[in-house]
N, C-alpha and C positions, 0 to 999 in steps of 0.2 A: 764325348765331353763337349764338343762343339754344339751339338743339338741341345744339350742341357743349358748351355750358356745362352743360346739364342732364345730358348723358351723362357728363361728367366727374364731376359730383356723385354720380351713381348708382353709379359705380365705387367710390366711397369707402364703406367700411363702418365708419369710425371717424373723428372723433376730437375730444375735448376733452382738456385736460391732466388731467382726471379719469379718462381712460382708459376711456371708455365706447364699446363697440361696439354698433351698433344698426341697425335696418332703415330708417334715415332719416338725413338730414344737415340741420343747421341752418346756413344761410348767414349769418344774423344772428340773435342771440338776446339777450334781456335778462331777468334774473330778480331778484326781491327775496325774500329769506328773512329771517324774524324769529323770535326766541325770547326768553323772559325767565324769570327764576326768582329766588328769594331767595338772598342771600349772607350767610352767618353770619359775624359779626365775630369773629376769633380772640380767645379769652379773655373774650368777652361773649355768653353764650348767650341773654340776654334781648332783645338788639337784633338786628335784621336789616336789610339793605339790599336793594333790588331792582336786579338787573342786567338791562338790556335791550340786546340786540345785534341790529343790522340789517345784513344782508349784501347788497350789490349787485354784480351781475356783468354785463358787456357783452362779447360775443364776436363775432368776424368770422371767416369762413372763405372761402378761395379755392383751388380745386384747378386743376391744369393737366395734362390728359391728353396723352400722347405717342402716336405712331402705333403703337408696339409694345405699347400697353396699360398701360405704367407711368404712374404719376401723381405729380406733384409736389404736396406738401401744405403749405400755408401758412396759419397761423392767428394771430390776434391776440386775446389774452385779457386782460381787466382785471377787477380785483376790489377792493371797498372794504368793510371790516368796521368798523362804527361801534358802540362800546360806551359806555353811559352808566349811571351809578349814580343812583338816586333814593332818598330826597329830596335827597341831597347831590349836586347836579348839577355840582359842581366837578370831580368825577371823570368825565372824558370823554376818549376818544382814538379815533383812526382808524388802522387798518392798511390798507395798500394794496399791490397787486401788479400787475405787468404782465409778460406773457411773450409770446414769439414762437416758438411751436413750428414747426419746419420740417423736412420729411423727404420720404421717398419710399415709395410702395407699388410693389413689384415683383411681377409675376405671371408664371407659367410659360405656355407656349404652350397647354397644355390647360386652363388656368384652374383647375386643381385645387389649386394651391398659391399662397399669397400671403405675401410677406414685407414687413413694415412696420418702417421704421427712422426714428425721429424724434429730433432734438435739441431740447431745451427750455431756452433761456436765459431767465432770469427775474430780476427785481428785486422784493424783498419787504421792506417797511420801513414805519415810520410817517412817513417823509419830512419829519421836523422838522429834520434836519441835512443837510449836503451829502452827496449819494450817493457812496459809495466802494465798494471791493471787498468789504467785509463785507456789503453789502446785496445782492450779486450771488449768484445760485444757478445752477448748471448741472446739467441732468439729461438723461435720455434714455429712450427706450422701444424695446424690440425685441419684435415679435410675429410668430409664425408661424401661418398659417391653413391648415387642410386643408378643402377644400370638395368633398365627394363629390357633392352635388346642390344644387339651388336652394332646398331646404328645410332644409338642415343645414350648419353650419359649426362646426369644432372649433378652438380657439385655445389657444396657450400662449406664454409669453414672460416678460419681466422689465422692471420699472420701476426706475429709479435717479434719485435727486436728492441733490445736496449741500445738505442743509438747514442751518439755523442751528445745529442740535444735532449735526451730523455726517453721515456717509454713511447713506443710507436706501435699502434694497433691498426690493422687493416682488415675489415670484413671481406670475405671472398665469396663470390658466386660465379657460376659458369655453366654453360651447356655445350657439350660436344655433339655435333649433329652431322652425320654423313648423309647429305641430301641425295646424292647419287654417286656413281663411280668417278665423277670428275669434280664435284663440288663438296667441300668439307668446311665446316665452321667449328672452331675449337679454341679453348683457352680459358682463362680465369680473369674476371674483371675485379678490380680495376687494373691489374698488373700487366696483362698481355692478352690480346685476343686477335685471332687471325681468321680471315675468310680466304680460303685456298681454292685455286682452280688448276686442274691437271691439264696442261696444254698438250703435252706429248706423253702418251700413256707410259707410266712408270719411269719416266725420264726427266720431264721438265714441268715445274710447278711455278705458279705465280699467284699474286693476290695482294691483299691489304693487311697491314699489321698495325694494330693500335697498342701502344705501350706506355705504361706509367710505372715508374720504379724509383724509390727513394733510398738513399744510403748516405752514410756520413763517415768522415775520416778525421782522426785527431792530428793536429799539427805539433811541431816540435817547439822547443824553447825559443828558437829564433822568431817564431810567430806567436809568442806569449801563450803557448798551449791552447790557442784557439782551435776551432774545428771547422771543417768544410762540409756543407750539406749540398747534395746533388739530387735535384728532382727532375728526372727525365720524364717528359711528356711528349710523345712522338706519334706522328702518323706517317707510315712509310709504305711504299710499294716494294715487294720482294720478288726475287727470282731464285729458285732452287734448281740445280741441275746435277744429276747423277752422271759423273764422268767414267765411273766404273761401278761394278756391283758394290753397293753400300758406301761408296766414296762420293761425297757430295761437295760441290762448291756452291756458294750462295752470295748474293749481293742484295743490298737494300739501299733505297734512296728516298728521302722524305723531308719532313719539316718538323722542327722542335718548337713546342709552345710552352715548355716548362722553364725552370730556372737552371742555367748552367751552374757549375760548382760555385757556391757563394761562401765567403768566410764569415763566421760569427764568433763573438767573444766567448771565451771559456766559461762554461757552466751557465750561459745565458742564451737568450734568443735574440740578442742585439747584434746587428750587422757590424762587421769590423773590416770591411774591404776598401775603405776610402784611400788608404795608403798602400794598397796591394792590388794592382789591376789584374793580377792572375786570377783572383777569385771574386770578381765583381760582376755587376749586371751586364749582360749582353742583350741585344734584341733577339727576336725570333730568328732562327737560322736554319740553313739547310744542313742535313746530317747524312753521312754516307757510311755504310757498313759492309765489310767483305769478310768471308771466312771459308773454312774448310772443316769437314766433319766426317767421321766414320758413323754413318747413320743407318739404323735398322727401322724400316717402316713396317708397321703391322700389316698393312694391306698389300705388301709385296711378298709376304711370306706365303708358303703353300697353303697354310690353314690360318684363317683369321680368328683371333681369340673371341670368345663369346662374352667375356666379362667386360 
């Protein structure tokens, strides 16, 4: 039973809702990301406040492989974004999201082509009011892979989600390339792409991570049913370390060039943050991320998959 489960995991080359293709799969993962910066009070250039945001994510994944090689993909993703202003700590709020991506990976008999189709139902809100249809988002992912050999994979597709601000489409392209036993390039642009270097064989990895990811959350009646849009655009150095077989701790440090969570008026694209420093513009800022995962790397298994 264990070998069947591992085999099913190895067949997967993807997925979080962040659309990251990679040479590994995380069965369970938890990560904590934090950043802070000054917020300038509109009309008052002499005074500033400090905005601190903490982001927590917990994810679970379970694949089911069938005899024909196709795989059922089921994942549960949760996220919590806590923002606080100091010294006036009366400004504090939490945004949360839960999603259940479910789909299929279909492979051809020669294993040269893979098609991935995933539906992503999601609820994203501050959860201060009763949940209704306005908190619900529906999205989907389509990816086509061409796999000429076990060192190269070419990918193209489309991501769609019905965000709080409207329809959101992202074309996807990517190349996974195992240059040698120590250097690996993988991911999907524009969402996430990594250049990875294996420092200590099968134990310690480092490299560069480019990330761009957009999501939105509906606010409660207290905030006039406005919504928050978060555009992460980050360049980070990462360090992955296996502390036990398949047990990984990881850390990232880098710089964000995107928009921190911004508040917009309900059913418009007009900003609404002037009276709420929680979700207003910050400058570019340092970002730090730490986590723990039960990770299965394809290249650490006895037999590397050819697809």
